[in-house]
FIGU-942463 format. One record per atom (N, C-alpha, C): residue in one letter; x, y, z. Coordinates in nm, 3 decimals. Atoms other than C-alpha are relative to their C-alpha. Layout:
residues N
- aa,xx,yy,zz
- a,X,Y,Z
...
end
This chain:
residues 166
- aa,xx,yy,zz
- m,0.085,-0.118,0.000
- m,0.000,0.000,0.000
- m,0.089,0.125,0.000
- r,-0.081,-0.120,0.017
- r,0.143,0.337,-0.107
- r,-0.033,0.106,0.105
- i,0.016,-0.108,-0.098
- i,0.196,0.616,0.148
- i,-0.048,0.126,-0.072
- r,0.057,-0.122,0.058
- r,-0.012,0.927,0.074
- r,-0.020,0.106,0.109
- e,0.032,-0.107,-0.095
- e,-0.106,1.259,0.235
- e,-0.104,-0.051,0.099
- g,0.091,0.043,-0.105
- g,-0.281,1.197,0.566
- g,0.038,-0.132,0.063
- d,-0.046,0.129,-0.054
- d,-0.106,0.863,0.621
- d,0.111,0.020,0.102
- e,-0.116,0.003,-0.088
- e,0.140,0.779,0.892
- e,0.119,-0.047,-0.084
- p,-0.116,0.044,0.079
- p,0.488,0.759,0.735
- p,0.056,-0.131,0.052
- r,-0.069,0.123,-0.039
- r,0.672,0.428,0.737
- r,0.145,0.012,-0.038
- f,-0.144,-0.001,0.025
- f,1.046,0.406,0.766
- f,0.049,-0.144,0.005
- l,-0.061,0.133,0.000
- l,1.223,0.086,0.666
- l,0.139,0.013,0.062
- p,-0.131,-0.009,-0.068
- p,1.539,0.005,0.868
- p,0.117,-0.016,-0.098
- l,-0.104,0.005,0.103
- l,1.768,0.075,0.572
- l,0.129,0.064,0.051
- p,-0.128,-0.061,-0.040
- p,2.139,0.159,0.606
- p,0.002,0.148,-0.038
- s,-0.007,-0.143,0.025
- s,2.210,0.530,0.630
- s,0.130,0.056,0.056
- t,-0.120,-0.066,-0.052
- t,2.483,0.778,0.709
- t,-0.009,0.021,0.151
- y,0.018,-0.007,-0.146
- y,2.342,0.777,1.066
- y,-0.007,-0.141,0.061
- g,0.008,0.139,-0.047
- g,2.358,0.395,1.097
- g,-0.112,-0.072,-0.072
- r,0.121,0.054,0.064
- r,2.004,0.281,1.013
- r,-0.109,0.103,0.014
- l,0.115,-0.090,-0.008
- l,1.691,0.479,0.936
- l,-0.093,-0.052,0.109
- e,0.083,0.039,-0.115
- e,1.483,0.475,1.255
- e,-0.112,0.100,0.020
- r,0.119,-0.082,-0.026
- r,1.134,0.606,1.314
- r,0.018,0.082,0.128
- e,-0.014,-0.064,-0.130
- e,1.222,0.691,1.673
- e,0.083,0.129,-0.007
- r,-0.086,-0.118,0.014
- r,1.483,0.945,1.558
- r,-0.082,0.122,-0.043
- y,0.078,-0.111,0.057
- y,1.212,1.155,1.389
- y,-0.139,0.016,0.062
- y,0.132,-0.008,-0.060
- y,0.899,1.082,1.590
- y,-0.006,0.123,0.092
- g,0.015,-0.122,-0.080
- g,0.775,1.407,1.746
- g,0.073,0.119,-0.059
- k,-0.070,-0.109,0.067
- k,0.977,1.618,1.501
- k,-0.061,0.022,-0.138
- w,0.036,-0.027,0.139
- w,0.898,1.784,1.172
- w,0.112,-0.052,-0.088
- a,-0.103,0.055,0.089
- a,1.077,1.623,0.879
- a,-0.043,0.016,-0.146
- i,0.020,0.006,0.144
- i,1.114,1.640,0.504
- i,0.072,-0.126,-0.047
- l,-0.054,0.123,0.057
- l,1.163,1.296,0.350
- l,-0.001,0.019,-0.150
- f,-0.002,-0.020,0.145
- f,1.283,1.328,-0.008
- f,0.080,-0.108,-0.070
- f,-0.062,0.101,0.085
- f,1.376,1.085,-0.281
- f,0.065,0.071,-0.118
- y,-0.071,-0.061,0.112
- y,1.630,1.170,-0.549
- y,0.071,-0.108,-0.080
- h,-0.056,0.098,0.094
- h,1.796,0.999,-0.848
- h,0.131,-0.062,0.048
- r,-0.135,0.049,-0.031
- r,2.162,0.972,-0.751
- r,0.082,0.108,0.066
- d,-0.102,-0.091,-0.051
- d,2.442,1.129,-0.553
- d,0.085,0.046,-0.118
- f,-0.088,-0.060,0.102
- f,2.659,1.356,-0.769
- f,-0.067,0.026,-0.134
- a,0.071,-0.035,0.123
- a,2.391,1.389,-1.042
- a,-0.029,0.150,0.005
- a,0.007,-0.147,0.003
- a,2.373,1.755,-1.150
- a,-0.130,0.055,0.058
- g,0.128,-0.050,-0.049
- g,2.002,1.810,-1.087
- g,-0.020,-0.028,0.148
- c,0.013,0.037,-0.141
- c,2.009,1.626,-0.756
- c,0.090,0.087,0.088
- e,-0.090,-0.088,-0.074
- e,2.309,1.829,-0.643
- e,-0.061,0.138,0.017
- m,0.065,-0.131,-0.009
- m,2.115,2.147,-0.721
- m,-0.110,-0.002,0.106
- d,0.106,0.012,-0.102
- d,1.818,2.027,-0.513
- d,0.059,-0.004,0.140
- i,-0.062,0.015,-0.132
- i,2.039,1.925,-0.223
- i,0.070,0.129,0.042
- n,-0.061,-0.130,-0.032
- n,2.234,2.253,-0.242
- n,-0.105,0.100,0.047
- t,0.109,-0.089,-0.044
- t,1.902,2.437,-0.211
- t,-0.037,-0.030,0.145
- f,0.028,0.036,-0.140
- f,1.828,2.243,0.108
- f,0.115,0.046,0.090
- i,-0.116,-0.039,-0.081
- i,2.183,2.303,0.238
- i,0.001,0.151,0.022
- n,-0.001,-0.146,-0.010
- n,2.159,2.676,0.164
- n,-0.112,0.055,0.087
- n,0.112,-0.042,-0.085
- n,1.835,2.691,0.364
- n,-0.004,-0.076,0.133
- m,-0.004,0.080,-0.124
- m,1.946,2.471,0.656
- m,-0.027,0.086,0.125
- d,0.024,-0.084,-0.116
- d,1.945,2.765,0.899
- d,-0.149,0.023,0.021
- k,0.145,-0.021,-0.008
- k,1.581,2.836,0.819
- k,-0.070,-0.128,0.043
- l,0.061,0.127,-0.037
- l,1.489,2.467,0.842
- l,0.025,-0.033,0.147
- k,-0.032,0.024,-0.142
- k,1.669,2.434,1.176
- k,-0.080,0.093,0.090
- e,0.080,-0.097,-0.076
- e,1.492,2.750,1.299
- e,-0.141,-0.052,0.020
- f,0.135,0.056,-0.008
- f,1.162,2.576,1.226
- f,-0.001,-0.140,0.060
- g,-0.007,0.133,-0.061
- g,1.285,2.249,1.381
- g,-0.029,-0.113,-0.097
- v,0.028,0.099,0.103
- v,1.269,2.054,1.055
- v,0.125,-0.079,-0.032
- e,-0.109,0.090,0.035
- e,1.492,1.753,0.989
- e,-0.013,-0.042,-0.146
- l,0.000,0.048,0.138
- l,1.590,1.635,0.641
- l,0.046,-0.145,-0.006
- i,-0.038,0.139,0.024
- i,1.610,1.275,0.522
- i,0.000,-0.021,-0.151
- g,-0.010,0.024,0.143
- g,1.736,1.204,0.170
- g,0.015,-0.148,-0.029
- v,-0.003,0.142,0.036
- v,1.684,0.866,0.003
- v,0.032,-0.013,-0.148
- s,-0.032,0.030,0.139
- s,1.849,0.741,-0.315
- s,0.043,-0.146,-0.010
- p,-0.042,0.140,0.015
- p,1.947,0.403,-0.463
- p,0.151,-0.020,0.015
- d,-0.145,0.013,-0.011
- d,2.318,0.475,-0.407
- d,0.040,-0.080,0.123
- p,-0.050,0.074,-0.117
- p,2.522,0.251,-0.177
- p,0.052,0.097,0.106
- l,-0.040,-0.081,-0.115
- l,2.626,0.378,0.163
- l,0.135,0.070,-0.020
- e,-0.132,-0.059,0.023
- e,2.988,0.438,0.061
- e,-0.010,0.127,-0.086
- t,0.020,-0.117,0.085
- t,2.875,0.678,-0.212
- t,-0.065,0.112,0.079
- h,0.063,-0.102,-0.086
- h,2.650,0.858,0.039
- h,0.103,0.068,0.090
- f,-0.102,-0.060,-0.087
- f,2.945,0.907,0.274
- f,0.090,0.095,-0.079
- n,-0.083,-0.086,0.084
- n,3.161,1.047,-0.008
- n,-0.075,0.128,-0.038
- f,0.084,-0.113,0.039
- f,2.877,1.273,-0.122
- f,-0.018,0.096,0.118
- s,0.018,-0.082,-0.121
- s,2.814,1.395,0.235
- s,0.124,0.083,0.031
- v,-0.125,-0.070,-0.030
- v,3.180,1.485,0.286
- v,0.026,0.109,-0.103
- q,-0.028,-0.098,0.106
- q,3.221,1.658,-0.051
- q,-0.096,0.117,-0.001
- k,0.100,-0.106,0.005
- k,2.897,1.858,-0.025
- k,-0.025,0.065,0.136
- g,0.024,-0.057,-0.132
- g,2.904,1.925,0.350
- g,-0.142,-0.026,0.049
- i,0.138,0.035,-0.036
- i,2.571,1.747,0.402
- i,-0.004,-0.040,0.147
- k,0.013,0.026,-0.143
- k,2.464,1.746,0.766
- k,-0.139,-0.053,0.033
- f,0.126,0.069,-0.026
- f,2.149,1.538,0.739
- f,0.012,-0.143,-0.050
- e,-0.006,0.144,0.029
- e,2.072,1.169,0.699
- e,-0.025,-0.030,-0.147
- l,0.019,0.054,0.134
- l,2.116,1.002,0.361
- l,-0.021,-0.151,0.013
- v,0.040,0.139,-0.013
- v,1.949,0.663,0.327
- v,0.029,-0.074,-0.131
- s,-0.035,0.083,0.114
- s,2.064,0.384,0.095
- s,-0.111,-0.103,-0.024
- d,0.112,0.088,0.035
- d,1.762,0.217,-0.067
- d,0.038,-0.075,-0.129
- t,-0.058,0.066,0.117
- t,1.955,-0.015,-0.303
- t,-0.094,-0.098,-0.070
- k,0.097,0.089,0.064
- k,1.652,-0.237,-0.374
- k,-0.128,0.074,-0.040
- g,0.117,-0.079,0.035
- g,1.396,0.043,-0.411
- g,-0.123,-0.029,0.082
- e,0.115,0.039,-0.083
- e,1.176,-0.089,-0.131
- e,-0.074,0.120,0.058
- m,0.064,-0.117,-0.059
- m,1.113,0.241,0.042
- m,-0.054,0.092,-0.109
- a,0.046,-0.081,0.112
- a,1.087,0.426,-0.289
- a,-0.134,-0.052,-0.052
- a,0.126,0.060,0.046
- a,0.812,0.183,-0.397
- a,-0.112,0.031,0.098
- l,0.098,-0.028,-0.104
- l,0.631,0.235,-0.066
- l,-0.056,0.141,-0.011
- y,0.040,-0.140,0.012
- y,0.618,0.611,-0.134
- y,-0.033,0.042,-0.143
- g,0.032,-0.034,0.138
- g,0.548,0.593,-0.507
- g,0.111,0.076,-0.070
- a,-0.115,-0.072,0.058
- a,0.897,0.722,-0.589
- a,0.087,-0.089,-0.087
- l,-0.078,0.091,0.083
- l,1.022,0.417,-0.780
- l,-0.031,0.029,-0.147
- k,0.017,-0.033,0.142
- k,1.078,0.518,-1.143
- k,0.020,-0.124,-0.086
- a,-0.030,0.122,0.076
- a,1.237,0.200,-1.280
- a,0.082,-0.094,0.087
- k,-0.076,0.100,-0.076
- k,1.382,-0.124,-1.144
- k,0.132,-0.036,-0.066
- n,-0.124,0.038,0.069
- n,1.645,-0.184,-1.411
- n,0.031,0.100,-0.110
- p,-0.074,-0.022,-0.123
- p,1.843,0.029,-1.378
- p,-0.089,0.067,0.105
- l,0.077,-0.053,-0.111
- l,1.711,0.127,-1.037
- l,0.011,0.153,0.003
- t,0.004,-0.146,-0.005
- t,1.605,0.492,-1.049
- t,-0.124,0.045,0.074
- f,0.110,-0.056,-0.078
- f,1.383,0.709,-0.832
- f,-0.050,0.128,-0.065
- k,0.058,-0.128,0.037
- k,1.147,0.993,-0.911
- k,0.038,0.102,0.107
- r,-0.015,-0.106,-0.100
- r,1.203,1.326,-0.741
- r,-0.133,0.014,0.070
- k,0.122,-0.011,-0.082
- k,0.946,1.319,-0.462
- k,0.042,0.040,0.140
- a,-0.026,-0.038,-0.138
- a,0.925,1.469,-0.117
- a,-0.130,-0.006,0.078
- f,0.114,0.009,-0.090
- f,0.696,1.438,0.182
- f,0.027,0.083,0.124
- l,-0.009,-0.080,-0.122
- l,0.640,1.691,0.459
- l,-0.070,-0.078,0.110
- i,0.050,0.082,-0.110
- i,0.595,1.500,0.785
- i,-0.011,0.089,0.124
- s,0.024,-0.083,-0.118
- s,0.443,1.671,1.090
- s,0.055,-0.066,0.125
- s,-0.053,0.052,-0.127
- s,0.555,1.631,1.449
- s,-0.091,-0.107,0.061
- n,0.086,0.107,-0.048
- n,0.251,1.412,1.517
- n,0.003,-0.120,-0.095
- f,-0.033,0.112,0.089
- f,0.392,1.176,1.250
- f,-0.112,-0.030,-0.099
- m,0.097,0.013,0.107
- m,0.153,1.235,0.964
- m,0.058,0.068,-0.124
- v,-0.042,-0.062,0.125
- v,0.231,1.305,0.599
- v,-0.098,0.112,-0.030
- l,0.085,-0.115,0.026
- l,0.097,1.657,0.554
- l,-0.014,0.029,-0.148
- k,0.005,-0.035,0.141
- k,0.189,1.707,0.192
- k,0.101,-0.083,-0.078
- e,-0.087,0.073,0.092
- e,0.338,1.516,-0.100
- e,0.038,0.095,-0.112
- y,-0.050,-0.085,0.108
- y,0.553,1.695,-0.357
- y,0.056,-0.089,-0.111
- n,-0.056,0.068,0.115
- n,0.619,1.563,-0.704
- n,0.103,0.095,-0.058
- g,-0.109,-0.087,0.039
- g,0.958,1.710,-0.787
- g,-0.003,0.034,-0.147
- k,-0.010,-0.045,0.138
- k,0.979,1.916,-1.097
- k,0.147,-0.003,-0.039
- k,-0.139,0.002,0.043
- k,1.294,1.923,-1.306
- k,0.062,0.138,0.017
- t,-0.052,-0.132,-0.031
- t,1.405,2.241,-1.136
- t,0.038,0.006,0.146
- v,-0.044,-0.020,-0.137
- v,1.568,2.363,-0.821
- v,-0.112,0.062,0.086
- l,0.105,-0.072,-0.073
- l,1.240,2.534,-0.723
- l,-0.081,-0.088,0.095
- y,0.087,0.079,-0.086
- y,1.066,2.238,-0.565
- y,0.047,-0.006,0.146
- p,-0.038,-0.012,-0.141
- p,1.281,2.243,-0.247
- p,-0.043,0.133,0.062
- l,0.043,-0.131,-0.051
- l,1.197,2.613,-0.215
- l,-0.150,0.000,0.031
- e,0.144,0.014,-0.025
- e,0.825,2.528,-0.240
- e,-0.023,-0.070,0.134
- i,0.013,0.073,-0.127
- i,0.865,2.282,0.048
- i,0.036,0.092,0.117
- i,-0.044,-0.090,-0.107
- i,1.056,2.536,0.259
- i,-0.104,0.109,0.024
- y,0.107,-0.100,-0.014
- y,0.786,2.798,0.190
- y,-0.118,-0.060,0.077
- d,0.112,0.064,-0.069
- d,0.516,2.552,0.301
- d,0.030,-0.022,0.147
- v,-0.040,0.020,-0.140
- v,0.709,2.469,0.619
- v,-0.013,0.132,0.075
- e,0.008,-0.131,-0.065
- e,0.738,2.838,0.699
- e,-0.146,0.041,0.023
- f,0.141,-0.034,-0.011
- f,0.366,2.892,0.633
- f,-0.067,-0.079,0.113
- v,0.063,0.085,-0.102
- v,0.257,2.597,0.849
- v,0.050,0.036,0.139
- k,-0.055,-0.034,-0.131
- k,0.492,2.689,1.133
- k,-0.055,0.133,0.051
- k,0.059,-0.129,-0.040
- k,0.364,3.050,1.136
- k,-0.146,-0.019,0.038
- l,0.140,0.029,-0.032
- l,0.007,2.919,1.131
- l,-0.011,-0.062,0.138
- l,0.002,0.066,-0.132
- l,0.081,2.696,1.429
- l,0.033,0.097,0.113
- n,-0.036,-0.098,-0.102
- n,0.237,2.988,1.618
- n,-0.112,0.100,0.026
- n,0.101,-0.104,-0.011
- n,-0.062,3.216,1.555
- n,-0.140,-0.051,0.034
- f,0.133,0.055,-0.026
- f,-0.357,2.981,1.604
- f,0.011,-0.121,0.091
- s,0.003,0.120,-0.083
- s,-0.456,2.715,1.850
- s,-0.019,-0.122,-0.089
- e,0.015,0.123,0.076
- e,-0.450,2.355,1.733
- e,-0.147,-0.028,-0.030
- k,0.143,0.021,0.019
- k,-0.829,2.338,1.779
- k,-0.051,0.084,-0.116
- r,0.045,-0.089,0.109
- r,-0.881,2.637,1.548
- r,0.055,-0.048,-0.136
- i,-0.058,0.050,0.124
- i,-0.644,2.494,1.285
- i,-0.078,-0.120,-0.050
- n,0.078,0.117,0.040
- n,-0.835,2.165,1.286
- n,-0.136,0.040,-0.055
- m,0.128,-0.049,0.050
- m,-1.162,2.359,1.240
- m,0.017,0.055,-0.142
- i,-0.025,-0.059,0.133
- i,-1.015,2.551,0.942
- i,0.024,-0.111,-0.102
- l,-0.035,0.106,0.093
- l,-0.871,2.237,0.782
- l,-0.116,-0.093,-0.030
- n,0.111,0.094,0.019
- n,-1.189,2.035,0.827
- n,-0.124,0.063,-0.057
- d,0.116,-0.067,0.062
- d,-1.429,2.295,0.682
- d,-0.013,-0.032,-0.145
end
């Protein structure tokens, strides 16, 4: 069953630059889970650079990043060092998690679609993003995070639920 907006996210215990991907690490936190083609691919580097360049803003809002690609762990470590990445990169070498989130593009060769998911602190997928072939989609996610966080600061949770359920 594919994960969609409104669902609880599922994390598979895949190898990552933090050891293994663990739900407990992100439960109770805001997170952006994003899938990308490959480490060192030009378009993916642009997307990741956009996230890196906005890390201060994301940290200010308490948002964690989790990147998932089909690359092996060794490549993720090299990519992290070269790009100065300070968030978790997950190695989904069989495409299992990508399939779960509808981000599997092809199995042979294994490639992922650009997709991202905004996960709330109560562990719900708030929004799904289908990545465009541009650096703008990470900015759209960051804008949405800023909007939601300001909304949460200015309204009670009860009022937000009333607005969303109308």
